[in-house]
C-alpha positions as CSV (number, residue, x, y, z in Angstrom):
1,M,-3.7,-54.6,29.4
2,S,-5.4,-52.5,26.8
3,V,-3.3,-49.2,25.2
4,T,-4.7,-46.5,24.8
5,P,-4.9,-45.3,20.7
6,I,-2.6,-42.7,19.2
7,P,-4.9,-39.8,18.1
8,V,-5.1,-39.3,14.8
9,V,-3.1,-36.2,14.7
10,A,-0.8,-36.9,16.9
11,N,-0.3,-39.9,14.2
12,T,0.3,-37.9,11.7
13,Y,3.0,-35.7,13.1
14,L,4.5,-38.8,14.2
15,K,4.6,-40.3,10.6
16,V,6.3,-37.5,9.5
17,V,9.1,-37.5,12.0
18,Y,9.8,-40.5,11.9
19,A,10.2,-40.4,8.1
20,L,13.2,-37.5,8.5
21,P,16.8,-38.1,8.9
22,E,17.9,-37.0,12.0
23,I,19.6,-33.1,11.4
24,K,21.6,-32.7,14.5
25,I,22.9,-29.2,15.6
26,P,27.1,-29.0,15.1
27,F,28.5,-30.3,18.7
28,T,24.7,-30.9,20.0
29,N,22.5,-33.7,20.5
30,L,19.4,-31.6,18.8
31,D,17.2,-32.5,16.1
32,I,16.2,-29.4,13.9
33,S,14.6,-31.9,11.0
34,V,10.9,-31.1,11.6
35,S,12.1,-27.4,11.6
36,L,13.5,-27.3,9.0
37,L,11.0,-29.4,6.7
38,S,8.3,-27.3,8.3
39,A,10.4,-23.9,7.6
40,V,10.6,-25.7,3.7
41,F,6.9,-26.4,3.2
42,L,5.6,-22.8,4.4
43,T,8.2,-21.5,2.2
44,T,5.9,-23.4,-0.6
45,V,2.7,-22.7,0.6
46,R,4.1,-19.0,0.3
47,L,4.7,-18.8,-2.9
48,A,1.9,-21.0,-4.1
49,N,-0.3,-18.8,-2.7
50,E,1.0,-16.0,-4.0
51,S,0.1,-17.5,-8.1
52,F,-3.0,-19.1,-7.0
53,L,-3.7,-15.5,-6.0
54,V,-2.8,-13.6,-9.5
55,R,-4.0,-16.6,-11.5
56,F,-7.6,-17.0,-10.0
57,F,-8.1,-13.6,-8.2
58,N,-6.5,-11.1,-10.5
59,W,-4.5,-9.9,-7.6
60,P,-1.6,-7.7,-9.3
61,E,1.7,-10.6,-9.8
62,N,4.8,-9.0,-7.7
63,A,3.0,-6.2,-5.8
64,T,3.2,-5.8,-1.8
65,P,-0.8,-6.5,-1.2
66,T,-0.2,-9.7,-3.3
67,K,2.9,-10.4,-1.4
68,E,1.9,-9.9,1.8
69,A,-1.6,-11.8,1.6
70,A,0.1,-14.5,0.2
71,A,2.2,-14.3,3.5
72,S,-0.6,-14.5,5.9
73,M,-1.9,-17.5,4.0
74,A,0.7,-19.3,4.9
75,S,0.7,-18.2,8.3
76,I,-3.3,-19.4,8.5
77,C,-1.5,-22.8,7.4
78,H,0.9,-22.9,10.0
79,S,-1.4,-22.0,13.1
80,T,-4.3,-24.1,11.7
81,I,-1.8,-27.3,11.6
82,L,0.1,-25.9,15.3
83,C,-3.1,-25.1,17.0
84,V,-4.7,-28.8,16.1
85,G,-1.6,-30.7,17.3
86,L,-1.2,-28.1,20.6
87,I,-5.0,-29.2,21.3
88,A,-4.6,-32.6,20.8
89,A,-1.7,-33.0,23.2
90,F,-3.3,-31.1,25.4
91,L,-6.4,-33.3,25.8
92,S,-4.0,-36.3,25.6
93,Q,-1.6,-35.1,28.8
94,K,-2.0,-34.2,32.3
95,Y,-1.6,-30.3,31.9
96,D,1.7,-29.9,34.0
97,V,3.7,-26.5,32.9
98,A,6.6,-27.6,34.9
99,A,6.9,-31.5,34.0
100,L,10.2,-33.2,32.4
101,I,9.9,-34.6,29.6
102,K,10.6,-38.1,31.3
103,D,7.9,-37.8,33.3
104,Q,5.6,-37.1,30.1
105,A,6.5,-40.5,29.2
106,S,3.3,-42.9,30.3
107,K,2.3,-42.2,26.8
108,K,5.8,-43.0,24.8
109,W,4.5,-41.4,22.0
110,W,3.8,-38.0,23.5
111,P,7.3,-36.6,24.1
112,D,7.9,-37.4,20.2
113,F,4.9,-35.6,19.7
114,A,5.6,-32.8,21.9
115,D,9.1,-32.2,20.4
116,A,7.8,-32.2,17.1
117,L,5.1,-29.2,18.0
118,L,7.7,-27.4,19.2
119,Q,10.2,-28.0,16.1
120,F,7.0,-27.3,14.1
121,C,6.4,-23.3,15.3
122,T,10.2,-23.0,15.1
123,G,10.8,-23.8,11.6
124,Y,8.0,-21.2,11.0
125,M,10.1,-18.2,12.9
126,I,12.6,-19.7,10.4
127,Y,10.3,-19.2,7.4
128,D,9.0,-15.8,8.7
129,T,12.7,-14.2,8.9
130,C,14.1,-15.6,5.7
131,V,10.8,-14.9,3.5
132,N,9.1,-12.6,4.6
133,I,11.1,-10.2,6.4
134,L,14.9,-10.7,4.8
135,W,13.8,-11.1,1.4
136,L,10.4,-9.3,1.2
137,R,12.0,-6.0,2.1
138,W,15.5,-6.9,0.4
139,N,15.8,-3.9,-2.3
140,P,18.1,-4.5,-4.4
141,E,19.3,-1.3,-6.1
142,L,20.5,-0.9,-2.6
143,M,21.4,-4.2,-1.9
144,T,19.6,-3.6,1.4
145,V,16.8,-5.4,4.0
146,E,14.6,-2.1,4.7
147,P,12.4,-3.6,7.6
148,T,9.5,-1.7,9.0
149,A,8.9,-0.5,12.8
150,D,7.0,-3.9,12.3
151,D,9.1,-6.0,11.2
152,Y,11.3,-5.2,14.3
153,L,8.9,-6.2,17.0
154,Y,8.1,-9.8,14.6
155,L,11.9,-10.2,14.1
156,A,12.3,-10.2,18.2
157,H,9.0,-11.8,19.1
158,H,10.9,-15.1,16.8
159,M,13.7,-14.7,18.8
160,M,12.6,-14.5,22.1
161,C,9.8,-17.7,21.2
162,T,12.4,-19.9,19.1
163,F,15.1,-19.0,22.4
164,Y,11.9,-20.6,25.0
165,M,11.5,-23.6,22.8
166,T,14.7,-24.7,22.0
167,S,16.1,-24.0,25.4
168,A,12.6,-26.2,26.3
169,R,14.1,-28.9,24.1
170,V,17.5,-28.8,25.3
171,I,16.9,-29.3,29.5
172,G,13.8,-31.3,28.9
173,A,11.5,-29.5,30.9
174,G,8.8,-26.9,30.3
175,Y,7.2,-28.0,27.0
176,M,3.6,-27.7,28.4
177,S,4.6,-24.3,29.3
178,A,5.6,-22.9,25.6
179,M,2.8,-24.5,24.5
180,I,0.4,-22.6,26.1
181,C,2.0,-19.5,25.5
182,M,1.8,-21.3,21.6
183,L,-1.5,-22.2,21.6
184,T,-2.5,-18.7,23.4
185,G,-0.8,-17.0,20.6
186,E,-2.0,-18.2,17.6
187,I,-5.2,-19.8,18.2
188,T,-6.4,-16.1,16.5
189,N,-3.9,-15.9,14.4
190,P,-6.2,-17.5,11.5
191,L,-8.9,-14.6,11.8
192,M,-6.3,-12.2,12.7
193,N,-4.8,-13.1,8.9
194,M,-7.9,-13.7,7.3
195,Y,-8.4,-9.9,8.6
196,L,-4.7,-8.5,7.6
197,M,-5.5,-10.2,3.8
198,G,-9.0,-8.0,4.0
199,E,-6.9,-4.9,4.6
200,E,-5.3,-5.7,1.4
201,A,-7.9,-6.6,-0.3
202,M,-9.4,-3.3,0.2
203,K,-6.5,-1.5,-1.7
204,L,-7.1,-3.3,-4.9
205,G,-10.1,-2.2,-7.6
206,C,-10.8,-6.2,-8.1
207,C,-10.8,-7.1,-4.8
208,N,-12.6,-4.4,-2.6
209,G,-16.4,-4.9,-4.0
210,P,-19.6,-4.7,-1.8
211,T,-19.5,-8.4,-0.7
212,A,-15.7,-8.2,-0.2
213,Q,-16.3,-5.1,2.0
214,L,-18.8,-6.7,4.1
215,I,-17.2,-10.0,4.4
216,H,-14.4,-8.4,5.6
217,Y,-16.3,-5.9,8.2
218,W,-17.8,-8.9,9.8
219,V,-14.1,-11.4,9.4
220,T,-13.1,-8.0,11.5
221,I,-15.6,-8.0,14.3
222,A,-15.0,-11.4,14.8
223,F,-10.9,-11.2,15.1
224,A,-11.3,-8.2,17.2
225,A,-13.8,-9.7,19.8
226,A,-11.6,-13.1,19.7
227,Y,-8.1,-11.8,20.0
228,F,-9.3,-8.9,23.0
229,F,-11.1,-12.0,24.8
230,V,-7.7,-14.6,24.3
231,R,-5.0,-11.5,24.7
232,V,-6.8,-9.6,28.1
233,V,-8.8,-12.9,29.5
234,V,-7.5,-16.3,28.7
235,G,-3.9,-15.5,28.3
236,P,-2.7,-13.4,31.1
237,A,-5.2,-16.2,33.3
238,Y,-2.8,-19.1,31.8
239,F,0.3,-16.8,32.4
240,A,-0.8,-15.9,35.8
241,N,-0.7,-19.8,36.1
242,L,2.4,-20.0,34.4
243,T,4.6,-18.0,36.6
244,Y,3.2,-19.4,39.7
245,V,4.3,-23.0,39.2
246,L,7.7,-22.2,37.2
247,L,8.7,-20.0,39.8
248,F,6.7,-20.2,43.4
249,T,7.0,-24.1,43.7
250,K,10.0,-26.0,44.7
251,R,9.3,-28.3,41.7
252,G,9.4,-25.3,39.3
253,R,12.6,-24.5,40.2
254,E,14.2,-27.6,40.3
255,N,12.9,-28.7,36.9
256,V,13.9,-25.1,35.1
257,P,17.2,-23.6,36.6
258,L,16.5,-20.2,38.5
259,P,18.0,-18.1,35.7
260,L,16.5,-19.9,32.8
261,N,12.8,-19.9,34.8
262,I,13.1,-15.7,35.6
263,F,14.3,-15.6,31.6
264,W,11.2,-17.6,30.4
265,N,8.9,-15.2,33.2
266,V,10.1,-12.3,31.6
267,L,10.1,-13.2,27.4
268,V,6.1,-14.6,28.7
269,W,5.3,-11.4,29.7
270,G,7.1,-9.5,27.7
271,V,5.1,-10.9,24.2
272,A,1.7,-10.5,26.6
273,F,2.4,-6.7,26.7
274,G,3.5,-6.5,23.9
275,S,0.5,-7.0,22.1
276,V,-1.1,-3.9,24.0
277,S,-1.4,-2.5,20.8
278,W,-3.5,-4.6,19.0
279,I,-5.5,-4.8,22.0
280,Q,-6.5,-1.3,21.9
281,K,-6.6,-1.2,18.0
282,C,-9.4,-4.1,19.0
283,Y,-11.0,-2.7,21.5
284,G,-11.5,0.1,19.4
285,I,-13.3,-1.9,16.6
286,L,-15.5,-3.7,19.3
287,A,-16.1,0.1,20.7
288,E,-17.1,1.4,17.2
289,F,-19.7,-2.0,16.7
290,A,-21.0,-1.1,20.3
291,V,-21.8,1.6,19.1
292,G,-24.0,0.8,15.6
293,K,-21.3,1.2,12.8
294,T,-22.5,-0.7,9.9
295,G,-21.3,-3.3,7.4
296,T,-21.6,-0.6,4.7
297,E,-18.7,0.9,6.5
298,A,-16.7,-1.3,7.0
299,Q,-13.7,-0.4,4.8
300,E,-13.5,2.8,7.3
301,L,-11.8,-0.2,10.1
């Protein structure tokens, strides 16, 4: 009998997983080694990119635009690695948002791969909270953290996502429900963060020449189109299916305890509706593009 080979992407993840010692949350059986490594890895990427921008592109040292751009670069790194892994996971396993993870072990490596994906994303939430909110907003004179209004939204988002992914791991079910939320949430992240980097670059004399403005303009259009399509069309379609399977089928209610099941759905739709402001922003960008705004007017976006 032939053995189905492990996809290269999955094999890469698994080599890392199996090389790590288990680090479990005290009094539980929940391993967090991949999450901790991911947080350290992304922190390193974030700091290295800040130095890279300063040294090679003359971005101002210790300036907020440079720090924000470096954070965006780390976010692009995370979402690219994560989405490649998620796509490989979905292509190698039947789509089932209510499945018990033990029932998805016909490919013995798949549960470990799926668990690594959830841990990797959790590691990003840890990194982003600690580095880009608590540390970046730290005021050394007042000895306090001064988060922005958006930071509070990101904190709420990170807590909800971390709870969803962790609770799926605890009960051993619904992995794919978390993973489809991760994929629809992260697939446009590279373009979004390229757009955010461009916004920071437009504030700097070193980086806002005509070529940079033109690139930023087209990145903005690409981001707006992709984000609007995913958040208005693709995401809600998958979320509606998720809600139906988890809440309105017997198997969904059996595999995911009803109180948690309901809360998961509140989180899914809460995050979906939480993106309305960005959807409106993207619609505005596309509307301006549709009436003939040109690349020379890119900075006005």
